[in-house]
PAVO-984622 format. One record per residue (C-alpha): x, y, z. Coordinates in Angstrom, 3 decimals. Each point is the difference from the previous one (the first is absolute). Layout:
N
+----------+----------+----------+
:       c1 :       c2 :       c3 :
+----------+----------+----------+
:        X :        Y :        Z :
...
+----------+----------+----------+
***
This chain:
438
+----------+----------+----------+
:       c1 :       c2 :       c3 :
+----------+----------+----------+
:   99.483 :  117.714 :   97.385 :
:   -1.012 :   -1.288 :   -3.433 :
:   -3.344 :   -1.446 :   -1.109 :
:    1.327 :   -3.561 :   -0.133 :
:    1.023 :    0.151 :    3.642 :
:   -3.275 :    1.622 :    1.083 :
:   -2.099 :   -2.520 :   -1.924 :
:    2.097 :   -2.964 :    1.100 :
:   -0.309 :    1.015 :    3.613 :
:   -3.715 :    0.739 :   -0.252 :
:   -1.053 :   -3.338 :   -1.514 :
:    1.310 :   -1.767 :    3.080 :
:   -2.853 :    1.521 :    1.982 :
:   -2.481 :   -1.403 :   -2.525 :
:    1.259 :   -3.424 :    1.006 :
:    0.112 :    0.781 :    3.709 :
:   -3.583 :    1.247 :   -0.091 :
:   -1.216 :   -3.231 :   -1.535 :
:    0.862 :   -1.396 :    3.419 :
:   -0.745 :    3.049 :    2.131 :
:   -3.510 :    0.717 :   -1.297 :
:   -0.853 :   -3.715 :   -0.054 :
:    0.804 :   -0.193 :    3.702 :
:   -1.630 :    3.315 :    0.870 :
:   -3.200 :   -0.400 :   -1.980 :
:   -0.695 :   -3.721 :   -0.181 :
:    1.893 :   -1.836 :    2.760 :
:   -2.576 :    0.752 :    2.708 :
:   -2.780 :   -1.161 :   -2.318 :
:    2.081 :   -3.064 :   -0.942 :
:    0.488 :   -0.857 :    3.676 :
:   -3.656 :    0.417 :    1.015 :
:   -1.864 :   -1.237 :   -3.082 :
:    2.430 :   -2.416 :   -1.713 :
:    2.440 :   -1.376 :    2.578 :
:   -2.799 :   -0.009 :    2.570 :
:    1.449 :    1.673 :    3.096 :
:   -1.913 :    2.614 :    1.995 :
:    0.451 :    3.754 :   -0.428 :
:    1.304 :    0.292 :    3.561 :
:    2.530 :   -2.812 :   -0.587 :
:    1.116 :    1.734 :   -3.202 :
:    0.612 :    3.212 :    1.916 :
:    2.305 :   -1.982 :    2.282 :
:    2.026 :   -1.206 :   -2.998 :
:    0.497 :    3.575 :   -1.198 :
:    0.921 :    1.237 :    3.468 :
:    2.630 :   -2.668 :    0.708 :
:    1.624 :    0.498 :   -3.396 :
:    0.497 :    3.700 :    0.751 :
:    1.582 :   -0.747 :    3.367 :
:    2.582 :   -2.054 :   -1.879 :
:    0.455 :    2.879 :   -2.476 :
:    1.015 :    2.174 :    2.946 :
:    3.150 :   -2.131 :    0.109 :
:    0.573 :   -0.932 :   -3.649 :
:   -0.540 :    3.445 :   -1.549 :
:    2.737 :    1.856 :    1.920 :
:    2.209 :   -3.081 :   -0.267 :
:   -0.328 :    0.030 :   -3.787 :
:    0.670 :    3.740 :   -0.129 :
:    3.154 :   -0.443 :    2.066 :
:    1.195 :   -2.895 :   -2.160 :
:   -0.657 :    1.815 :   -3.282 :
:    1.736 :    3.266 :    0.871 :
:    3.078 :   -1.932 :    1.161 :
:    0.149 :   -2.238 :   -3.067 :
:    2.935 :    0.401 :   -2.373 :
:   -0.089 :   -2.079 :   -3.181 :
:    0.712 :    0.270 :   -3.695 :
:   -3.763 :    0.491 :   -0.471 :
:   -0.192 :    2.867 :    2.485 :
:   -1.630 :    0.284 :    3.391 :
:   -3.682 :   -0.434 :   -0.864 :
:   -0.261 :   -1.694 :   -3.375 :
:    1.226 :   -3.497 :    1.032 :
:   -3.063 :   -0.524 :    2.180 :
:   -2.330 :    0.858 :   -2.856 :
:    1.772 :   -2.539 :   -2.217 :
:    0.253 :   -2.910 :    2.408 :
:   -3.204 :    0.581 :    1.975 :
:   -2.439 :    0.148 :   -2.924 :
:   -0.487 :   -3.759 :   -0.549 :
:   -0.470 :   -0.948 :    3.694 :
:   -2.508 :    2.855 :    0.350 :
:   -1.987 :   -1.340 :   -2.939 :
:   -0.078 :   -3.537 :    1.406 :
:   -1.231 :    1.019 :    3.452 :
:   -2.658 :    2.235 :   -1.567 :
:   -1.437 :   -3.037 :   -1.785 :
:   -0.060 :   -2.008 :    3.237 :
:   -1.702 :    2.850 :    1.873 :
:   -2.959 :   -0.271 :   -2.389 :
:   -0.101 :   -3.795 :    0.111 :
:   -2.667 :   -1.986 :    1.894 :
:    1.642 :   -3.086 :    1.549 :
:   -1.858 :   -3.249 :    0.719 :
:    0.009 :    0.532 :    3.778 :
:   -2.510 :    0.360 :    2.809 :
:   -0.953 :    3.417 :    1.370 :
:    2.939 :    0.155 :    2.418 :
:    2.402 :   -1.055 :   -2.728 :
:   -1.350 :    2.672 :   -2.351 :
:    0.469 :    2.675 :    2.632 :
:    3.580 :   -1.164 :    0.581 :
:    0.536 :    0.066 :   -3.786 :
:   -1.244 :    3.580 :   -0.132 :
:    2.364 :    1.073 :    2.773 :
:    2.999 :   -1.772 :   -1.527 :
:   -0.427 :    1.103 :   -3.599 :
:   -0.924 :    3.599 :    0.750 :
:    2.862 :    0.468 :    2.449 :
:    2.474 :   -1.432 :   -2.527 :
:   -1.520 :    2.195 :   -2.688 :
:    0.569 :    3.022 :    2.222 :
:    3.658 :   -0.902 :    0.543 :
:    0.743 :   -0.542 :   -3.693 :
:   -2.020 :    3.065 :   -0.990 :
:    2.242 :    1.974 :    2.363 :
:    3.176 :   -1.460 :   -1.533 :
:   -1.022 :    1.261 :   -3.452 :
:   -2.000 :    3.157 :    0.580 :
:    2.138 :    1.888 :    2.502 :
:    3.042 :   -0.021 :   -2.320 :
:   -2.319 :    0.762 :   -2.925 :
:   -1.493 :    3.048 :    1.721 :
:    3.408 :    1.192 :    1.183 :
:    1.217 :    0.124 :   -3.602 :
:   -1.922 :    3.266 :   -0.483 :
:    2.529 :    1.780 :    2.202 :
:    2.885 :   -1.732 :   -1.786 :
:   -1.085 :    0.697 :   -3.588 :
:   -0.161 :    3.808 :    0.322 :
:    0.433 :    2.722 :    2.629 :
:   -1.987 :    2.613 :   -1.936 :
:   -3.166 :    1.173 :    1.832 :
:   -2.210 :    0.264 :   -3.101 :
:    1.433 :   -3.083 :   -1.713 :
:   -1.023 :   -2.001 :    3.038 :
:   -3.555 :    1.245 :   -0.384 :
:   -0.005 :   -1.074 :   -3.647 :
:    1.631 :   -3.346 :    0.805 :
:   -2.575 :   -0.650 :    2.722 :
:   -2.763 :    0.993 :   -2.421 :
:    1.197 :   -2.534 :   -2.594 :
:    0.367 :   -2.602 :    2.697 :
:   -3.436 :    0.544 :    1.541 :
:   -1.497 :    0.186 :   -3.493 :
:    1.264 :   -3.534 :   -0.609 :
:   -1.134 :   -0.970 :    3.489 :
:   -3.501 :    1.218 :   -0.822 :
:    0.008 :   -2.001 :   -3.241 :
:    0.999 :   -3.060 :    2.007 :
:   -2.704 :    0.796 :    2.526 :
:   -2.496 :    0.524 :   -2.827 :
:    0.887 :   -3.411 :   -1.437 :
:   -0.556 :   -1.699 :    3.350 :
:   -3.088 :    1.914 :    1.107 :
:   -1.840 :   -0.219 :   -3.300 :
:    1.148 :   -3.368 :   -1.272 :
:    0.068 :   -2.217 :    3.074 :
:   -3.653 :   -0.894 :    0.531 :
:   -0.859 :   -0.421 :   -3.710 :
:    3.061 :   -2.245 :   -0.387 :
:   -0.777 :   -2.017 :    3.123 :
:   -3.598 :   -0.526 :   -1.180 :
:    1.294 :   -1.887 :   -3.045 :
:    0.946 :   -2.961 :    2.195 :
:   -2.113 :   -2.637 :    1.693 :
:    1.054 :    1.263 :    3.410 :
:    1.274 :    3.316 :    1.283 :
:    2.860 :   -1.847 :    1.688 :
:    1.310 :   -1.250 :   -3.344 :
:   -0.550 :    3.382 :   -1.638 :
:    1.962 :    1.931 :    2.620 :
:    2.894 :   -2.461 :   -0.132 :
:    0.315 :    0.064 :   -3.804 :
:   -0.239 :    3.784 :   -0.018 :
:    2.832 :    0.314 :    2.512 :
:    2.154 :   -2.290 :   -2.123 :
:   -0.481 :    2.358 :   -2.943 :
:    0.623 :    3.078 :    2.144 :
:    3.189 :   -1.537 :    1.385 :
:    1.409 :   -0.693 :   -3.460 :
:   -0.683 :    3.570 :   -1.148 :
:    1.274 :    1.635 :    3.200 :
:    3.224 :   -1.998 :   -0.009 :
:    0.750 :    1.081 :   -3.562 :
:   -0.705 :    3.657 :    0.743 :
:    2.180 :    0.040 :    3.100 :
:    2.828 :   -1.448 :   -2.072 :
:   -0.522 :    2.859 :   -2.477 :
:    0.361 :    2.472 :    2.880 :
:    3.249 :   -1.637 :    1.026 :
:    1.416 :    0.196 :   -3.547 :
:   -0.952 :    3.611 :   -0.800 :
:    0.875 :    1.833 :    3.213 :
:    3.252 :    1.133 :    1.589 :
:    0.770 :    1.312 :    3.474 :
:    1.373 :    3.399 :   -0.982 :
:   -0.368 :    1.841 :    3.303 :
:    2.511 :   -1.390 :    2.454 :
:    0.753 :    0.913 :    3.636 :
:    2.230 :    3.063 :    0.214 :
:    2.071 :   -1.706 :    2.667 :
:    1.513 :   -3.451 :    0.164 :
:   -0.594 :   -0.144 :    3.752 :
:   -1.455 :   -3.288 :    1.136 :
:   -3.590 :    0.382 :    1.147 :
:   -0.625 :   -1.133 :    3.554 :
:   -3.373 :   -0.999 :    1.379 :
:    0.109 :    3.172 :    2.096 :
:    0.458 :    2.033 :   -3.223 :
:   -3.023 :   -1.691 :   -1.542 :
:   -2.083 :    0.663 :    3.095 :
:    1.001 :    3.669 :    0.045 :
:   -0.830 :    0.358 :   -3.701 :
:   -3.551 :   -0.963 :    0.925 :
:   -0.528 :    1.474 :    3.442 :
:    1.765 :    3.310 :   -0.658 :
:   -1.805 :    0.565 :   -3.277 :
:   -3.169 :    2.095 :    0.541 :
:   -0.893 :    0.163 :   -3.723 :
:    0.049 :   -3.813 :   -0.140 :
:   -2.367 :   -0.274 :    2.965 :
:   -2.481 :    2.298 :   -1.729 :
:    0.301 :   -1.809 :   -3.330 :
:   -0.547 :   -3.365 :    1.672 :
:   -3.172 :    1.389 :    1.544 :
:   -1.213 :    1.293 :   -3.372 :
:    1.001 :   -3.222 :   -1.709 :
:   -1.745 :   -2.161 :    2.608 :
:   -3.216 :    2.013 :   -0.150 :
:   -0.123 :   -0.351 :   -3.788 :
:    0.571 :   -3.749 :    0.150 :
:   -2.490 :   -0.499 :    2.827 :
:   -2.733 :    1.840 :   -1.880 :
:    0.717 :   -1.877 :   -3.236 :
:    0.037 :   -3.392 :    1.727 :
:   -3.275 :    0.618 :    1.806 :
:   -1.702 :    1.011 :   -3.235 :
:    1.445 :   -2.851 :   -2.072 :
:   -0.755 :   -2.693 :    2.584 :
:   -3.575 :    1.146 :    0.612 :
:   -1.027 :    0.642 :   -3.601 :
:   -0.402 :   -3.713 :   -0.799 :
:   -2.318 :   -0.561 :    2.945 :
:   -1.959 :    3.194 :   -0.776 :
:   -0.897 :   -1.027 :   -3.539 :
:   -0.673 :   -3.638 :    0.891 :
:   -2.200 :    0.624 :    3.034 :
:   -1.146 :    3.646 :    0.122 :
:   -0.552 :    0.578 :   -3.707 :
:   -0.731 :   -3.670 :   -0.678 :
:    1.798 :   -0.163 :   -3.349 :
:    3.500 :   -1.572 :    0.050 :
:    0.340 :    0.537 :   -3.743 :
:    0.474 :    3.721 :    0.694 :
:    3.260 :   -0.566 :    1.902 :
:    2.174 :   -0.285 :   -3.097 :
:   -1.743 :    2.943 :   -1.655 :
:    0.379 :    2.169 :    3.100 :
:    3.692 :   -0.735 :    0.351 :
:    0.426 :    0.547 :   -3.719 :
:   -1.545 :    3.458 :    0.133 :
:    1.673 :    1.273 :    3.169 :
:    3.454 :   -1.335 :   -0.831 :
:   -0.391 :    1.302 :   -3.531 :
:   -0.682 :    3.408 :    1.530 :
:    3.156 :   -0.253 :    2.072 :
:    2.051 :   -0.958 :   -3.043 :
:   -1.245 :    3.105 :   -1.791 :
:    0.447 :    2.245 :    3.019 :
:    3.512 :   -1.180 :    0.829 :
:    1.576 :    1.893 :   -2.879 :
:   -1.157 :    3.282 :    1.502 :
:    1.757 :   -0.665 :    3.305 :
:    3.440 :    1.406 :   -1.026 :
:   -1.684 :    3.233 :   -1.074 :
:   -1.882 :    0.246 :    3.288 :
:    3.200 :   -0.715 :    1.927 :
:    1.913 :    2.634 :   -1.967 :
:   -2.672 :    2.621 :    0.716 :
:   -0.959 :   -0.823 :    3.597 :
:    2.939 :   -2.094 :    1.213 :
:   -0.128 :   -3.682 :    0.856 :
:   -1.728 :    0.563 :    3.326 :
:   -2.456 :    2.525 :   -1.445 :
:   -1.007 :   -2.272 :   -2.883 :
:   -0.501 :   -2.874 :    2.436 :
:   -2.237 :    2.214 :    2.140 :
:   -2.151 :    0.924 :   -3.007 :
:   -0.485 :   -3.688 :   -0.714 :
:   -1.120 :   -0.592 :    3.587 :
:   -2.625 :    2.752 :   -0.260 :
:   -1.371 :   -1.600 :   -3.172 :
:   -0.109 :   -3.427 :    1.671 :
:   -2.089 :    1.407 :    2.852 :
:   -2.469 :    1.568 :   -2.436 :
:   -0.280 :   -3.290 :   -1.887 :
:   -0.575 :   -2.043 :    3.163 :
:   -2.777 :    2.335 :    1.153 :
:   -1.686 :   -0.269 :   -3.397 :
:    0.362 :   -3.810 :    0.021 :
:   -1.494 :   -0.238 :    3.510 :
:   -3.186 :    1.855 :   -0.950 :
:   -0.478 :   -1.804 :   -3.333 :
:   -2.705 :   -2.713 :    0.061 :
:    1.336 :   -3.522 :   -0.540 :
:   -2.354 :   -0.358 :   -2.972 :
:    1.587 :    2.961 :   -1.819 :
:    2.790 :   -1.777 :   -1.831 :
:    0.913 :    3.071 :   -2.027 :
:    0.295 :    2.091 :    3.154 :
:    2.160 :   -2.596 :    1.727 :
:    2.317 :   -0.164 :   -2.997 :
:    0.233 :    3.811 :   -0.234 :
:    0.910 :    0.543 :    3.638 :
:    2.342 :   -2.979 :   -0.119 :
:    1.911 :    1.766 :   -2.772 :
:    0.190 :    3.212 :    2.046 :
:    1.443 :   -1.927 :    2.957 :
:    2.492 :   -1.757 :   -2.282 :
:    1.189 :    3.230 :   -1.603 :
:    0.541 :    1.464 :    3.452 :
:    2.105 :   -2.970 :    0.968 :
:    2.292 :    0.303 :   -3.013 :
:    2.343 :    2.784 :    1.263 :
:    0.128 :   -1.724 :    3.391 :
:    1.127 :   -3.262 :   -1.608 :
:    2.668 :    1.596 :   -2.201 :
:    1.553 :    2.714 :    2.105 :
:    0.650 :   -1.998 :    3.145 :
:    2.537 :   -2.017 :   -1.985 :
:    1.475 :    3.227 :   -1.413 :
:    0.405 :    1.528 :    3.483 :
:    1.745 :   -2.906 :    1.710 :
:    3.286 :    0.175 :   -2.007 :
:    0.273 :    3.707 :    0.846 :
:    0.177 :   -0.937 :    3.679 :
:    3.019 :   -2.196 :   -0.797 :
:    2.042 :    3.086 :   -0.901 :
:   -1.323 :    1.780 :    3.095 :
:    1.437 :   -2.743 :    2.215 :
:    3.215 :   -0.178 :   -2.034 :
:    0.520 :    3.749 :    0.388 :
:   -0.693 :   -0.010 :    3.724 :
:    1.847 :   -3.196 :    0.952 :
:    2.617 :   -0.568 :   -2.694 :
:   -1.236 :   -3.490 :   -0.982 :
:   -2.361 :   -1.141 :   -2.743 :
:   -2.341 :   -2.427 :    1.730 :
:   -2.487 :   -0.413 :   -2.827 :
:   -0.712 :   -3.659 :    0.770 :
:   -1.017 :    0.768 :    3.581 :
:   -2.198 :    2.901 :   -1.093 :
:   -1.789 :   -1.950 :   -2.713 :
:   -0.437 :   -3.090 :    2.165 :
:   -1.579 :    2.128 :    2.715 :
:   -2.347 :    1.602 :   -2.505 :
:   -0.779 :   -3.433 :   -1.450 :
:   -0.807 :   -1.422 :    3.417 :
:   -2.448 :    2.782 :    0.801 :
:   -1.550 :   -0.322 :   -3.461 :
:   -0.575 :   -3.709 :    0.591 :
:   -1.166 :    0.689 :    3.543 :
:   -2.578 :    2.429 :   -1.380 :
:   -1.046 :   -2.588 :   -2.572 :
:   -0.382 :   -2.588 :    2.747 :
:   -1.937 :    2.307 :    2.291 :
:   -2.280 :    0.716 :   -2.948 :
:   -0.476 :   -3.636 :   -1.011 :
:   -0.164 :   -1.411 :    3.527 :
:   -2.182 :    2.890 :    1.124 :
:   -2.506 :   -0.648 :   -2.771 :
:   -0.024 :   -3.714 :    0.824 :
:   -0.445 :    0.677 :    3.718 :
:   -2.807 :    2.519 :   -0.507 :
:   -1.814 :   -2.388 :   -2.336 :
:    0.387 :   -2.833 :    2.473 :
:   -1.294 :    2.098 :    2.901 :
:   -2.905 :    1.232 :   -2.132 :
:   -1.115 :   -3.581 :   -0.617 :
:    1.311 :   -0.592 :   -3.509 :
:   -0.518 :   -3.578 :   -1.244 :
:    1.684 :   -1.025 :   -3.253 :
:   -2.245 :   -0.963 :   -2.925 :
:   -3.161 :    0.849 :    1.968 :
:   -2.510 :    2.882 :   -0.102 :
:    1.336 :    2.623 :    2.404 :
:   -1.741 :    1.672 :    2.921 :
:   -0.817 :    3.707 :   -0.094 :
:    2.812 :    0.567 :    2.499 :
:    2.546 :   -1.725 :   -2.210 :
:   -1.142 :    1.945 :   -3.068 :
:    0.233 :    3.298 :    1.887 :
:    3.475 :   -0.928 :    1.210 :
:    1.180 :   -0.707 :   -3.551 :
:   -1.444 :    3.292 :   -1.221 :
:    1.437 :    2.028 :    2.892 :
:    3.485 :   -1.453 :   -0.277 :
:    0.074 :    0.649 :   -3.753 :
:   -1.084 :    3.638 :    0.210 :
:    0.484 :    1.539 :    3.459 :
:    3.272 :   -1.510 :    1.210 :
:    2.070 :    1.478 :   -2.894 :
:   -1.286 :    3.492 :    0.888 :
:    1.528 :   -0.152 :    3.468 :
:    3.263 :   -1.320 :   -1.430 :
:    0.197 :    2.830 :   -2.536 :
:   -0.490 :    2.633 :    2.706 :
:    3.117 :   -1.313 :    1.761 :
:    1.896 :   -0.028 :   -3.302 :
:   -0.898 :    3.635 :   -0.691 :
:    1.389 :    1.059 :    3.380 :
:    3.259 :   -1.850 :   -0.709 :
:    0.483 :    1.654 :   -3.405 :
:   -0.230 :    3.415 :    1.655 :
:    2.996 :   -0.697 :    2.231 :
:    2.251 :   -1.689 :   -2.600 :
:    3.213 :    2.103 :   -0.071 :
:    1.956 :   -1.265 :   -3.034 :
:   -1.135 :    1.928 :   -3.079 :
:    1.953 :    0.317 :   -3.259 :
:    2.198 :    2.919 :    1.066 :
:    0.926 :   -1.690 :    3.272 :
:    0.862 :   -3.275 :   -1.757 :
:    2.029 :    1.738 :   -2.722 :
:    2.060 :    1.695 :    2.695 :
:    0.735 :   -3.385 :    1.592 :
:    1.124 :   -1.511 :   -3.297 :
:    2.297 :    2.974 :   -0.689 :
:    1.584 :   -0.366 :    3.418 :
:    0.533 :   -3.734 :   -0.521 :
:    1.633 :    0.646 :   -3.384 :
:    2.697 :    2.228 :    1.509 :
:    3.437 :   -1.618 :    0.334 :
:    0.674 :   -1.381 :    3.449 :
+----------+----------+----------+
***
């Protein structure tokens, strides 16, 4: 794997995260405070979209792994799906001239279509990791480059969105123009990924993959089940924190101008910390490094909980500790999933990478939805009212969700890392067995 391939693959996740972090961090706020639907109604939009993902994600995985074209199995979907994904992203952040019922229907329609097109592009994109290289450590480095670019994309969105939106007469106009710019950039970067990558690792057998094969590759794959649990816990914790941070600084701290600065500092910390992840993984293993990150996240959340809302410096410090703890979790989940592809291929004789990645993708998005919808539901039940001074109950709910919920999630993640069976020596043995002549 050369640097051109690694960089070309990685920049695609910069583009994807212009969409992903926009939806994760700002869509709930856009729905409640710009589009004008209630927090409870917004949670319904997120929930329904994930039900549809339960069908479209495995369907896309099955389609991709069975595709045969001059562009490969995965790359065609990155090429031809990029423009439609950009267009629907713009519409998702558009406020139509409709009544309240019409706006709710618009939210359902655009977000569901976004989810479908996001699936068409991102499942093949993620699956490329397993196709670019089969080397255990190279996958860690490739995932590090990729998540590094993802963090830069997330940094761009988290830090730049609200200052950019404030330049316009209305937030509605600001969000729409910003998504147009993001869509142009993301489309170009996904095209760069298509041009610079190649699907080097191919199935060792030409056997046609049946739906039963795909199902077995998932259900008879204990390492995958553990990784999905780890992956989902990391995403759930991240989504809860990202979604709640905006409300915390607007209503608890009372200073919305700190949002961009806070995201700037914590994501900057993650960008610095990410380059140490391969070293941690080499020393402690992928599961061990992930577990260390979870411990650090718990420490940071405890510190954040006991810091007074008036202590801006303290909030920023503990926010950085939490972010650094989340860095190995974010990187190494993606590095572990391709290893489970070889596990299934060794056990079953078929390479069902599309099914494995689509399953992981579904649970990642399910975790994101549970996080986003859960935050919206808790706020609604606590009496949250958009653009109004909040009750003590609502403020306590925002604070508790931001700091205490991630602790419980990290405890579960730690348990899962202790039972993960596929370390470097075990994976290397699988790859050697697969390389033997049939």
